[in-house]
C-alpha positions in Angstrom: -35.6 5.6 21.1 -35.2 9.3 20.8 -38.0 11.3 19.2 -37.5 14.8 17.9 -40.5 16.9 17.1 -40.1 20.4 15.6 -42.5 23.2 15.2 -42.0 26.8 14.0 -41.0 28.3 17.3 -39.1 25.6 19.1 -37.7 22.1 19.2 -38.9 19.5 21.7 -36.7 16.5 22.5 -38.4 13.7 24.2 -37.0 10.3 25.1 -39.5 7.4 25.1 -39.3 3.7 25.5 -41.8 1.8 23.4 -44.1 -0.4 25.5 -46.7 -2.9 24.8 -49.3 -1.2 27.2 -51.6 0.0 24.4 -51.6 -3.2 22.5 -52.0 -5.4 25.6 -54.8 -3.0 26.7 -56.6 -3.5 23.4 -56.3 -7.3 23.6 -57.7 -7.3 27.2 -60.6 -5.0 26.2 -61.5 -7.3 23.4 -61.3 -10.3 25.7 -63.4 -8.6 28.3 -66.1 -7.5 25.8 -66.4 -10.9 24.2 -65.7 -14.2 26.0 -64.1 -13.1 29.2 -64.1 -10.3 31.8 -61.6 -7.8 33.3 -61.7 -9.9 36.4 -60.2 -12.9 34.5 -57.6 -11.0 32.4 -54.1 -10.8 33.8 -50.6 -9.5 32.8 -47.8 -11.3 34.5 -45.2 -8.7 35.3 -41.7 -9.2 34.0 -38.6 -7.0 34.8 -38.4 -3.9 32.7 -41.3 -4.9 30.4 -44.7 -3.1 30.7 -46.5 -0.9 33.2 -49.5 -2.9 34.1 -51.3 0.2 35.4 -51.0 1.7 31.9 -52.4 -1.5 30.5 -55.5 -0.9 32.6 -55.8 2.6 31.2 -55.5 1.4 27.6 -58.1 -1.3 28.4 -60.5 1.4 29.4 -60.3 0.7 33.1 -58.6 3.7 34.7 -57.1 2.9 38.1 -57.1 -0.9 37.4 -53.8 -2.7 37.6 -53.8 -5.9 35.5 -50.8 -7.4 37.3 -50.9 -11.0 38.6 -47.5 -11.9 40.0 -46.0 -15.3 39.3 -46.6 -16.6 42.8 -50.3 -15.7 42.4 -51.0 -17.7 39.2 -53.1 -20.3 41.0 -55.4 -17.7 42.6 -58.0 -17.7 39.7 -57.8 -21.5 39.3 -61.2 -22.2 40.8 -62.9 -19.5 38.7 -64.7 -21.4 36.0 -64.9 -18.5 33.5 -62.4 -18.1 30.6 -59.0 -16.6 31.7 -56.4 -14.7 29.7 -52.8 -14.4 30.8 -50.5 -12.0 29.0 -46.8 -13.1 29.3 -43.5 -11.7 28.2 -41.9 -14.2 25.7 -38.7 -14.2 27.8 -40.7 -15.6 30.7 -39.8 -19.2 29.9 -37.5 -21.0 32.4 -36.0 -19.2 35.4 -36.7 -15.5 35.6 -34.1 -12.8 36.5 -36.2 -11.8 39.6 -36.0 -15.3 41.0 -39.5 -16.6 40.2 -39.8 -19.8 38.2 -40.8 -19.5 34.5 -44.4 -18.3 34.1 -45.2 -20.3 31.0 -44.2 -23.6 32.6 -46.3 -22.8 35.7 -49.3 -21.8 33.6 -49.2 -25.0 31.6 -49.0 -27.0 34.8 -51.9 -25.2 36.5 -54.1 -24.9 33.4 -53.2 -27.8 31.1 -56.2 -27.0 28.8 -54.8 -23.6 28.0 -54.0 -22.4 24.5 -50.8 -20.5 23.8 -50.5 -18.0 21.0 -48.2 -15.2 20.0 -49.4 -11.6 19.6 -47.3 -10.0 16.9 -46.7 -6.4 17.9 -46.6 -3.5 15.6 -43.4 -2.5 17.4 -40.5 -4.7 16.2 -39.2 -7.1 18.9 -42.2 -6.4 21.2 -44.3 -9.5 20.6 -46.0 -11.0 23.6 -47.6 -14.3 24.5 -51.3 -15.0 25.2 -52.3 -18.0 27.3 -56.1 -18.5 27.0 -57.7 -20.8 29.4 -61.2 -21.9 28.2 -64.2 -21.9 30.4 -64.6 -24.8 32.8 -68.4 -24.4 32.8 -70.2 -27.4 31.5 -73.1 -26.1 29.6 -75.7 -28.5 28.4 -77.4 -27.7 25.1 -80.8 -28.5 26.7 -80.3 -25.5 29.0 -79.7 -23.0 26.2 -82.7 -20.8 25.2 
């Protein structure tokens, strides 16, 4: 996309590629401030998709990189808290970088997960959310 901005004295030409970083950051911030945490929110990198460091910035965590690579998907498996994985919709089946499809692996590792589509404000930039509910077994008798 080419954006042209004019003012009275000069013309500025800037070239930008729309990314999902701001929307993903907002989703992660909402997750972390409600049922989850930043420690259990992940963006699975996909070639030429989104800068996971920028996601951290938009989530309000400067210097935080939200990336969890496909070969690391099992790392948070033993964490009982809710988990959120943000996935590129093209990440089904074999990936162009040689990793197996992320969605298939997430469903294998976390069969209780819930898949949904986030509809982006930017056309053709939707992304997938895979929410894994808490594995904590809370008894009502222990609640205040």
